[in-house]
C-alpha positions in Angstrom: 48.4 80.0 41.4 45.5 80.8 39.1 42.4 81.6 41.1 41.1 80.8 44.5 38.9 83.3 46.3 40.7 85.3 49.0 44.0 83.7 47.8 46.6 86.2 46.4 48.1 85.5 43.0 51.7 84.2 42.8 51.9 84.6 39.0 50.3 86.3 36.0 49.7 85.0 32.5 50.5 87.4 29.6 48.1 86.9 26.8 50.4 88.9 24.4 49.2 90.6 21.2 46.8 88.9 18.8 48.4 87.6 15.5 47.6 85.0 12.8 49.1 81.7 13.9 50.6 81.0 10.5 52.8 84.1 11.0 54.1 82.9 14.4 57.6 82.1 13.2 57.9 85.2 11.1 57.0 87.4 14.0 59.4 85.6 16.3 62.3 86.0 13.9 61.3 89.7 13.2 61.4 90.7 16.9 64.5 88.6 17.5 66.3 90.6 14.8 64.9 93.8 16.2 66.3 92.9 19.6 69.7 91.9 18.4 70.0 95.0 16.1 68.8 97.3 18.9 71.5 96.0 21.3 74.3 96.1 18.7 73.3 99.5 17.4 73.1 101.2 20.8 76.3 99.4 21.9 78.0 100.7 18.8 77.0 104.3 19.7 78.3 103.8 23.2 81.6 102.5 22.0 81.9 105.3 19.4 81.2 108.1 21.9 83.6 106.5 24.5 86.4 106.0 21.9 86.4 109.5 20.4 87.7 112.1 22.8 85.9 114.9 20.9 82.5 113.2 21.5 82.6 112.0 25.1 83.6 115.4 26.4 80.6 117.1 24.8 77.3 117.3 26.6 75.2 116.3 23.5 77.0 113.0 23.2 77.0 112.3 26.9 73.2 112.5 26.6 73.3 110.3 23.5 75.4 107.7 25.3 72.9 107.6 28.3 70.0 107.4 25.8 71.7 104.3 24.3 71.9 102.7 27.8 68.2 103.4 28.4 67.2 102.0 25.0 69.2 98.8 25.6 67.5 98.4 29.0 64.0 99.0 27.8 64.5 96.6 24.9 65.9 93.9 27.3 63.0 94.3 29.7 60.2 94.0 27.1 61.3 92.4 23.8 62.4 88.9 25.1 59.1 88.6 26.9 57.3 89.8 23.8 59.1 87.1 21.7 57.6 84.5 24.1 54.2 85.5 22.8 55.2 83.8 19.5 56.1 80.4 21.1 53.9 77.5 22.2 52.7 77.1 25.8 51.4 79.3 28.6 53.3 82.6 28.9 53.4 83.1 32.7 55.4 85.6 34.7 56.0 85.3 38.5 54.4 88.0 40.6 57.8 89.4 41.5 58.9 89.4 37.9 55.8 91.4 37.0 56.6 93.9 39.7 60.2 94.2 38.5 59.1 94.6 34.9 56.6 97.4 35.6 59.1 99.2 37.8 62.1 99.1 35.4 59.9 100.0 32.4 58.5 103.1 34.1 61.9 103.9 35.7 63.7 103.9 32.4 60.7 105.3 30.4 60.4 108.4 32.6 64.2 108.8 32.7 64.0 108.8 28.9 61.4 111.5 29.0 63.6 113.7 31.2 66.6 113.0 29.0 64.8 114.0 25.8 64.0 117.3 27.6 67.7 117.8 28.5 68.7 117.1 24.9 66.2 119.7 23.6 67.6 122.2 26.2 71.1 121.4 25.1 70.2 122.1 21.4 68.5 125.3 22.4 71.7 126.6 24.1 73.9 125.4 21.3 71.9 127.1 18.6 70.3 130.1 20.3 73.3 131.0 22.6 76.3 129.6 20.8 78.8 132.0 22.3 77.7 131.2 25.9 77.1 127.5 25.3 80.5 126.2 26.6 80.0 128.1 29.8 76.3 127.3 30.3 76.5 123.6 29.4 79.7 122.1 30.7 80.4 118.4 30.9 80.1 118.5 34.7 76.7 120.2 34.6 75.5 117.7 32.0 76.6 114.8 34.2 74.6 116.4 37.1 71.5 116.8 34.9 71.8 113.2 33.8 72.1 112.1 37.5 69.0 114.1 38.3 67.1 112.5 35.5 68.0 109.0 36.8 66.9 109.9 40.4 63.6 111.5 39.2 63.0 108.4 37.0 63.6 106.0 39.9 61.2 107.9 42.1 58.5 107.9 39.4 59.0 104.1 38.9 58.8 103.4 42.6 55.7 105.5 43.0 53.9 103.7 40.2 54.9 100.2 41.3 53.9 101.0 44.9 50.5 102.3 43.9 49.8 99.4 41.6 50.9 96.5 43.8 49.5 97.8 47.1 46.2 96.5 45.9 45.2 92.8 46.4 45.2 90.6 43.3 43.1 87.5 44.0 41.0 87.0 40.9 41.8 86.2 37.3 45.5 86.3 36.5 45.4 86.8 32.7 47.0 90.2 31.8 45.6 91.2 28.5 48.9 92.6 27.2 52.3 91.5 26.2 54.0 92.9 29.3 53.1 94.0 32.8 52.0 97.6 32.5 49.7 99.7 34.8 46.4 99.8 32.9 46.5 96.1 32.1 47.5 95.0 35.6 45.0 97.3 37.4 42.1 95.5 35.6 42.9 92.4 37.7 42.9 94.1 41.1 40.3 92.9 43.7 39.7 96.4 44.9 38.5 99.8 43.7 41.2 101.3 41.4 39.7 104.8 41.0 42.4 106.4 43.1 45.1 104.5 41.3 43.8 105.5 37.9 43.6 109.1 38.9 47.1 109.3 40.4 48.5 107.4 37.5 46.8 109.8 35.0 48.0 112.9 36.9 51.6 111.6 37.6 52.3 110.3 34.1 50.4 113.2 32.6 52.5 115.7 34.5 55.8 114.0 33.4 54.8 113.6 29.7 53.0 116.9 29.4 55.7 119.0 31.1 58.5 117.4 29.2 56.7 117.7 25.9 55.9 121.3 26.6 59.5 122.2 27.4 60.7 120.3 24.3 58.1 122.1 22.2 59.1 125.5 23.7 62.8 124.8 23.0 62.2 124.0 19.4 60.0 127.0 18.8 62.9 129.1 20.0 65.3 127.1 18.0 63.3 127.4 14.8 63.1 131.2 15.3 66.9 131.3 15.7 67.4 129.1 12.6 65.2 131.3 10.5 67.5 134.3 11.4 70.5 132.5 10.0 71.4 134.2 6.7 73.2 131.4 4.9 71.3 128.4 3.5 74.1 126.0 4.5 73.9 127.3 8.1 70.1 126.7 8.2 70.5 123.3 6.7 73.1 122.2 9.3 71.0 123.6 12.2 67.9 121.8 11.0 69.9 118.6 10.4 71.3 118.8 14.0 67.8 119.0 15.5 65.9 116.8 13.0 67.0 113.6 14.6 65.8 114.6 18.0 62.5 115.8 16.8 61.9 112.5 14.9 62.7 110.4 18.0 60.6 112.6 20.3 57.6 112.3 18.0 57.8 108.6 17.6 58.1 108.2 21.4 55.6 110.7 22.8 52.6 110.2 20.5 52.1 106.5 21.4 52.7 107.2 25.2 50.1 109.9 25.1 47.7 107.5 23.4 48.2 104.8 26.0 48.2 106.7 29.2 46.5 110.1 28.7 43.0 109.1 27.6 40.0 107.5 29.4 40.5 103.9 30.4 39.6 101.5 27.5 40.8 98.1 26.6 41.5 98.8 22.9 43.5 96.4 20.7 45.4 99.4 19.5 47.0 99.8 22.9 49.3 96.8 22.2 50.3 98.2 18.8 51.0 101.6 20.2 53.1 100.2 23.0 55.4 98.5 20.5 56.7 102.0 19.6 58.3 103.1 22.9 59.2 99.5 23.9 60.6 98.0 20.7 60.6 100.4 17.7 62.0 103.5 19.2 65.0 101.8 20.9 65.7 100.2 17.5 65.4 103.4 15.5 67.5 105.6 17.8 70.9 104.4 16.7 69.8 104.6 13.0 68.4 108.1 13.3 71.3 109.5 15.3 74.0 107.9 13.2 72.5 108.5 9.7 71.6 112.2 10.5 74.6 113.1 12.6 77.7 113.9 10.6 80.0 113.9 13.7 78.9 110.5 14.8 79.3 109.1 11.3 82.8 110.6 11.1 83.8 109.2 14.5 82.4 105.8 13.5 84.4 105.8 10.2 87.5 106.9 12.1 87.1 104.1 14.7 86.5 101.4 12.1 89.4 102.7 10.0 91.9 102.7 13.0 92.2 98.9 13.4 92.8 98.5 9.7 95.5 101.2 9.8 97.2 99.7 12.7 97.3 96.3 11.0 99.0 97.8 8.0 101.7 99.4 10.0 
């Protein structure tokens, strides 16, 4: 399994992230709580959007529901394996499990990039062209856009996993990371990885840069439109509507750019940066979108009040 010359690997060992041994239990409990709260928070948003007819018929909340599904998926792919880093013993992962983890992470991660772009475009139409918004962004069109994002994400994930695992892996099997990701796995390949690194840089760079540029352009136009609103209350509501999305996009894109869009280095900061898109952002999304979104808070209060009302009748 470990290393025999000219023998392909059947498993990898994840070295995890460095930490003081005396804090092992604390970190395990911390990420366990992060995982549980991430699943419960995103599930609550899904149920709230589904239960309120005013929400699940509107494109913005269709996108929000899909985002919750993606967050639950990314968290489930990465965080349980991360928690194993804080247990005793060797943290091995089968070769096929490593392939699956890398595919689904990049599949869901790129789909999330496309979805953030759709959400920015939706906010642009809602604020900059409010009279035409119901015609330009219908529930049917939003469903088609979401389907396109899923398809594009699956193609991106398949491309990355094919490029990464077409190479032979016959040497050391220790992945210096807490999950199977492209830069860490490529370091173990028994072949020249120059082409892989170039294609990965271009592919991920195009996805991240194009999505970020479109989001940035949307919000430049949105800010210009907001500044033309005459009433302070109107400006406040418009900024509040977009503030949640801007916060999430910033927390997601900055670490991704740090990890993938720079010269290849084995920096200890890579693991810390990777915690944001894999564990922190999925945990924060439900908090940000519920605490800053009045409609979601109102729908949540209504849903929680309904069982109590029915029990009193």
